[in-house]
C-alpha positions as CSV (number, residue, x, y, z in Angstrom):
1,M,18.9,-2.1,-27.5
2,M,15.6,-0.6,-27.7
3,I,16.6,2.5,-29.0
4,R,18.4,0.8,-31.5
5,Q,15.2,-1.5,-32.5
6,I,13.4,2.2,-32.7
7,R,15.8,3.9,-34.5
8,G,14.9,1.2,-37.6
9,W,11.5,1.5,-37.1
10,L,11.7,5.2,-38.2
11,R,12.2,6.6,-41.7
12,E,14.1,9.2,-42.5
13,G,13.1,12.5,-40.9
14,G,10.9,10.6,-38.3
15,W,10.4,11.7,-34.9
16,L,11.1,9.9,-31.8
17,L,9.2,11.3,-28.0
18,C,10.0,9.1,-25.4
19,N,9.8,9.6,-21.6
20,L,12.4,7.9,-19.7
21,T,13.0,7.3,-15.3
22,T,15.3,9.5,-13.9
23,N,16.3,6.7,-11.7
24,E,18.7,3.8,-11.6
25,G,18.0,0.8,-11.1
26,D,14.7,-1.3,-10.4
27,Q,11.6,0.6,-9.1
28,M,8.3,-0.7,-8.0
29,M,4.8,0.8,-6.9
30,E,2.4,-0.9,-5.1
31,D,-0.1,1.5,-6.3
32,W,-0.2,3.1,-9.5
33,M,-3.4,3.7,-10.5
34,G,-5.3,0.3,-9.1
35,A,-2.1,-1.7,-10.4
36,R,1.2,-2.7,-9.1
37,M,3.8,-0.7,-11.7
38,F,7.2,-1.9,-12.4
39,W,9.9,0.1,-13.9
40,S,14.4,0.1,-14.7
41,G,16.3,3.2,-15.6
42,L,19.4,3.6,-16.4
43,G,19.1,7.4,-14.8
44,V,19.7,10.7,-16.6
45,N,23.4,10.1,-17.1
46,G,22.8,6.3,-18.8
47,N,19.7,7.4,-20.7
48,R,22.0,10.1,-22.5
49,D,24.7,7.3,-22.7
50,M,22.2,4.6,-24.4
51,L,21.4,7.2,-26.8
52,K,25.3,7.8,-27.6
53,R,26.0,4.3,-28.3
54,D,22.6,2.9,-29.2
55,G,21.1,5.9,-31.4
56,E,23.4,6.4,-34.6
57,G,21.8,7.8,-36.5
58,L,19.4,10.0,-34.5
59,R,20.1,13.6,-33.7
60,V,18.6,14.8,-30.5
61,V,16.6,18.0,-30.6
62,E,15.4,18.4,-26.8
63,D,17.0,16.7,-23.9
64,E,15.1,18.0,-20.5
65,V,14.5,16.8,-16.9
66,V,11.1,18.0,-15.9
67,V,10.4,18.4,-12.4
68,E,6.3,18.0,-11.9
69,K,5.3,19.5,-8.4
70,V,3.0,16.4,-6.8
71,Q,3.1,15.1,-3.9
72,P,5.9,13.1,-4.3
73,E,7.8,15.1,-6.4
74,E,8.4,13.1,-9.8
75,K,10.8,14.2,-12.1
76,F,10.7,12.7,-15.9
77,H,13.4,12.9,-18.5
78,W,12.2,13.7,-21.8
79,V,14.0,13.1,-25.2
80,L,12.9,14.2,-28.7
81,A,15.0,13.0,-31.6
82,V,14.7,13.0,-35.5
83,K,16.0,10.0,-37.5
84,K,18.5,12.3,-39.6
85,D,18.5,11.6,-43.5
86,G,21.6,10.0,-45.1
87,G,23.2,13.2,-46.4
88,E,22.6,14.9,-43.3
89,D,26.5,14.0,-41.6
90,D,28.2,14.8,-44.9
91,Q,26.9,18.2,-45.1
92,R,27.3,19.0,-41.5
93,A,31.3,17.5,-41.5
94,K,31.5,19.9,-45.0
95,A,30.4,23.0,-43.2
96,D,33.1,22.2,-40.6
């Protein structure tokens, strides 16, 4: 749902860069930079499914899981996408 909302805010040619969790379900950290932190995620495959389902009109340019070598090790799912212009799908279909 959020991706659909963000897609609506973007102009044609506008970029979306997001950092998503690689874990599924709800998570809580008692002390993250001095505060309690809560987040929820779909996991990498769930993120990709969400982008396909709700990201109509977006073209994913980069989709990468990055592992940070800190203790404990952290993984992040980075996605870079651009909002297609109205004719991009038509041009691609003609080329195929």
